[in-house]
C-alpha positions in Angstrom: 84.8 16.9 -10.4 83.7 13.7 -9.6 79.9 12.6 -9.3 79.1 11.9 -6.0 76.5 8.8 -5.2 75.3 9.0 -1.5 73.7 6.0 -0.4 70.6 6.2 1.7 69.7 2.6 2.0 68.7 1.3 5.8 69.3 4.9 7.0 66.6 7.1 8.7 65.3 9.6 7.0 62.8 12.7 6.8 61.5 13.6 3.4 60.6 17.3 2.3 59.2 18.9 -1.0 61.6 19.9 -2.9 59.4 22.6 -4.3 58.6 23.9 -0.7 60.6 27.0 0.6 59.5 25.6 4.3 60.8 22.1 5.9 57.0 20.9 6.0 57.3 17.0 5.9 55.4 15.0 3.2 53.0 12.4 4.9 52.3 9.2 3.3 54.3 7.3 0.7 56.8 8.9 -1.6 56.1 7.7 -5.5 58.7 7.2 -8.1 57.8 10.5 -9.7 58.0 13.0 -7.0 60.9 15.5 -7.0 61.7 15.9 -3.1 64.5 16.4 -0.9 65.9 14.4 1.6 67.2 15.0 5.0 69.4 12.1 6.2 69.7 12.3 10.0 73.2 10.3 10.8 72.3 9.5 14.5 75.7 7.7 14.8 77.8 10.7 14.1 75.1 13.2 15.0 75.0 15.3 12.1 72.1 15.6 9.2 72.9 16.4 5.2 70.0 17.6 2.9 70.4 15.9 0.0 68.2 16.4 -3.5 66.5 13.3 -4.9 63.9 12.0 -7.5 62.4 8.9 -5.7 63.5 5.3 -7.1 60.4 3.1 -6.5 58.7 4.2 -3.9 60.1 5.1 0.1 57.4 4.3 3.3 58.1 7.4 5.0 58.8 6.9 9.0 60.9 4.0 8.1 64.3 3.0 7.2 64.8 3.3 3.7 65.0 0.2 1.3 67.4 -0.1 -1.7 67.6 3.9 -2.9 70.3 6.1 -3.4 71.0 9.6 -4.3 
């Protein structure tokens, strides 16, 4: 089985706490040490994918992701 990497650079995302059982979005800024889950919304293909993620640097929520990969 090969390891896959999904680039989310420049894609619209919603970010949720990985530890939470619900889908309550985090508000504010995700820092490097945060263990989170990312819901990637691909509006061009009209689909969503959920990926686990440990933030690299910081993610400004409500904006496009810049320079991060899962």
